[in-house]
Every structure is written in C-alpha cells, then in structure tokens.
N, C-alpha and C positions, 0 to 999 in steps of 0.2 A: 601439460600439467594435468594431474589427476584430481578430479573432484568427486567426493562422495555426496550423493543427494539422498538425504533421509526424508522419507515421506513422499517418495517419487510417484506413487500412484494416486495421491490425493489431487484435488482440483488444482491447487497451485503447483504441486509437484509435476503434474502432467504438462502444465503450461511451460514450466521451466525446462523440463526434459525435451520438449519440442524445440525450444530455442537453442538448447545446448547441442542438439543433434547436428552433426556436421561442422561444429565449431572446432577450434584448436584444442579444446579440452577433452580429455578422456574421462568419461563419466561412469561411475559405479552406482547403480540404482539400488536403493534399499526401501522396501515396503513390507509392512507386517501383515496387512490384510490381503486375503485372497482376491477380494473384489478389486482392490487397488492394483494388484499384480496383473489381473486380467485387463483392466482398463489401460494400464501402461503398455501392455503388449499389443492390445488392439489399436490404440491411438498413436503410439510412438514406435512400436516394434522393438521395444527394449525389454530385456530380461533383468531380473533382480538377483542380487547377491546377499549372502549373509553379512551382517554388520561388520564383523571382524575382518572379513575378506575385503569389503568395500573400503574400510578405513586404512588398510595396509598401503602405505606409500602415497596416501592422499595428501595433497598440499592444502586443500580446503574442504570443509564439510558444511554443506548447506542444510539448515534445519527448516524444511518445508512442512512444518507441523503446526497445529493450532497453538495459540498463545498459552492455553491451559496445560499443554503437554510439554512445553519447552523445558521446564525445570527437570522433569523426569527423564526426558530423552537426553538432555545435555549431561545430566549426572551419570547416565548409563554409558556414555561414551567418552567422557572427558579424560579418563585415565587410560584410554586405549589409543589415543592419538599421539603422534610423535611431537617432540618440542618444535615450535615454529609453525605448527598447523594453524590454519585460520578457521575459526568457527563463525559462520555467517547466519545471522538472524534476519528475517524478512519483515520485522516489525519492531518498533521500539518498546512496546509494552513490557514484555518479559525482561529484556535487558535493563530497562529503567527500574523495574521492580526488584532487581537483584536476583533474578532467577538463573543467571548463568553462573555455574560453579567456579570457585576460585582455582585458578592455575596460572601463575604468572608467566610461564613460558609458552602460552597459547594466545594467539591473537583473536580478539573479539571484534567483528565487523558487523555493522547493522545497515541495511539498505531497504528502501521502500519505493514503489512507483508512485508518481504523482497522478498517473492516468492521463489519457489524451485530453487536452483542454477543449472547452466548448468553442472557443474562438481559435480557428486553425486554418491552414491552407491545404487541407487534404482534398483531393479531387477524385480519387478512386473510391468506388462504392464500398469496397471491402474495408477501406480505412475509415470511411465516414460512419460505418456501422460497428467499428471496433471501439466500443465505449470503454472497455476495461483496459485495453492496451496489451502490448506484448505479442500482437499478431500482425497487424498491418498499419496501424496508426502510430505516429511518433508521439512519444511521451517523455517528460522529464523524470528524473529520479533524484532522490536525496540519499546520502550515505554518510555514515559516521564511523570513524576509527575509535572504538571504545577503549581498546587496550592493545598494545603491541607497538613494534617499531614503526616510525613514520613512513618508511618505504613500503610498508604493507598496504597503505591506503591505495596506492596505484594498482596493486594486485587485486584488492577487493573491488575497486571501482571498475576495472576491466571485466571482472566476472559479472558485476551488476549490470553493466552495459550489454552484456551478452544475454543474460537471462530475461531482461526486460526490453530487448530491442523490438522495433527501431527506436532510437533515442533522439529526443529533441535537445535536451540540455541535461547536464549533470551538476548537482549542487552538493557542496560539502557542508554538513551541519554537525552539531553535537547530538548525542543521544537525548539530552534534555530539550534541545530545540526541536528534535524530531517528535518528542512527546507533546510539545506545544502544537505542532502541526497535526498530529494524530495521537490521541483522540481529540485534543482540544479544538483545533480549527475545523478539521474535516468532519468529525462525527458529532461532538458535543454541540457545535454551532451550526455548521452547514447542513448536516443530515437532519438535525432537529428542525431547522427552519424549513427545509424542503418538505418534511412530513407535515408541518403546520400548513404550508401552502397547499398540499394535497387535501388536507382536511378542510381548508377554506374553500377549495374548489368543489369538494363534495357538498359543502353546506350551500353554496350557490346553486348547485344542481338540485338539492333538496328543496330550495325555494323557487324552483320552476324553470331554471335556465337549462336549455338542451345540453346534455353532457359533452357532445362533440364541440359545440360552440364554446362552452366553458373551457375545455382543454385547449382548443386553438387559441383562445384569447389569452389564457395564462402563459402558455409556452411562447407565444409571439411576444408578449410583453416581457417575459424573462429574457428573451434575446435582446431586445432593444434597450430595456432598462439596465440589464447587465452590461451591455456594451458601453453605456454612458458611465455607470458607476465605476467600472473597472478601467476606464480610460482607453477602451478599445477604439472608440470614436471620439472626436472632438465635439461634444454636445453638452447640453444642460437640460435639466428638467424644466417643465413649464411651471408658472407660478401656482397653478392649481395642484400639480403633482407635489410640489414642495410643501404646500399647505396640508395636503393629505398625509404626507410623511410626518410633518410636525404634529398632526393630530394622532396618527396611528402609532408612532414609536412608543410614546409613554403608555398607550393602551395595550400594546403587545409585549413590551420589554420592561423588565425590572430595572430600576436605576443602577443597581449593582451587578448587572449581568456580566460585565467584563471580569468579574471575580472568578469566572470559570477557568481563567488562565493563571490564577495564583498557584504556586507550587503545591500547596496542600490539596487544592481541588484537583489538579492533574494527577497527583499521587493517588487520591481516593478513586478517581475514575479508572485508573490503571489497575488498582487493587481489585475493583469489581470485575474488570475484564479478564484478569489473569487468575 
C-alpha cells in the first residue's frame, strides 16, 4: 500500500518516516522546506517527491503539518487524490474545527498518540527515556473514523499502529471525544496543572529550599500520590493529606473549573489553537 507523507521533514514527519521505513507500506515523502529535506535525508535516508507524484496511486495521505496549516494543505491536495483515498490527520483540532475540505468520496481518519504512560513495565533504558513514544517505549493510541466506510477504520488503525509503534493499546473514539482528550484533558487541565506545580516548586526554592531537594521531593511525591489517585496501587491518603486537599482545592481551583469540558469551551480552545 502506498502512503503519501506530507510534511515528512518536520519533527513529527521524521518520526513517522523512521517508523514507516521497512514496513509493508511504500512511502512517498513530501517536504517543501530545504532544511526539512536535508533533515529527512540525514536522519532517515529518504528523498522527497513533488506533491502530484507522491499522491499518484496513494491509498492514504498523512498530514504531518501544524494545526494552523491543515486547512491550506488539505485544500491544496483534496482535488488531486483519487476517490477512496484516506486523509489522515494527527490531531483532532483542525478536523474538529471543520478545516478538512468537503469531499464525500474521501475518507477522513484522525489518530493521536497517548504517549508512554508514567506507570509502565519498561526495563530497557532506551524505553525508559522515550518519553514521547514512537521509538522504544510502548504507548497507546486513539483513533477516529470521521468520514468514510466502516471498513476503512481497520485500514487507518493499522497505519496508526505503524507510525506510532511500539503499541500498548489502541482505542477507538470519536473526533469530539478526541477533542475532549486534547486539548481538554491533556493540555487545558494536565499541562496547566503541571506548569502550576513547577511554579509552586520555584516558589518553594525562592523561599529557601535547595532546588535539588525541592525537585526530588516533588517528583517523588508525584510518583506515589499519582499511583494512589490513579489506582496503580491499593492505597489511601493519610488523614493529614486529605485535610490538606480539602483546604487546598478551593484555594487553587474555581468551583466551575469542570466547565473547561463544555462544548463551547472546547470549541473556543480549538479555535485559538488553529
């Protein structure tokens, strides 16, 4: 099966190119920047083709381009692909925002990595240090068939498992659910709270705690507290910890903070992203 990889010389494109190399797929690489072409050649050993040549006979087209470029890139190629071609987006933002151009005889498939989990059974050092995934550590993925025949989900999922390998689990969701996961859960909530934790650690350091001691203390407690909260271990918090949470949560969180998952909030977040 032939795949056209658009944006093959970018950060994500190179990652995907590396995993597609040696797979059962024949890959036609497309990259507009000279720096990206050199990067792809140096790191993967792949050469690039013109867009029209890459699209010829391609069963799937992967858009490895920034969210803000999806609309322009997709509109530039949508009328050049054959009926039944699968257009694959690597994030839900642009598809959710309606940036994929209308064409009923083309399949739209969206997939995104979950990244390797904090709690895992990796033993090799390369896997333990593969925080992003797609190199040595197993990760789960989420995928959605946005438009197209039902049988195309299996086609898209197999491609997703290849570009994001090694795979821990594969989950099927809708595009709307994927938007709840990102930006909602992963960025609006998780990334924000992690930034707040880092700011809190910096404040503790400013108040006199040794920086290494503060970092060790925070990361160690993230490990054990996270294991309890997420059910990784069968444990409970101490009475003192529960009292600190009861005092801290209203101090840190607005009463209506779960409103970030309301459809209009998700839509506005994606509007800003795209």
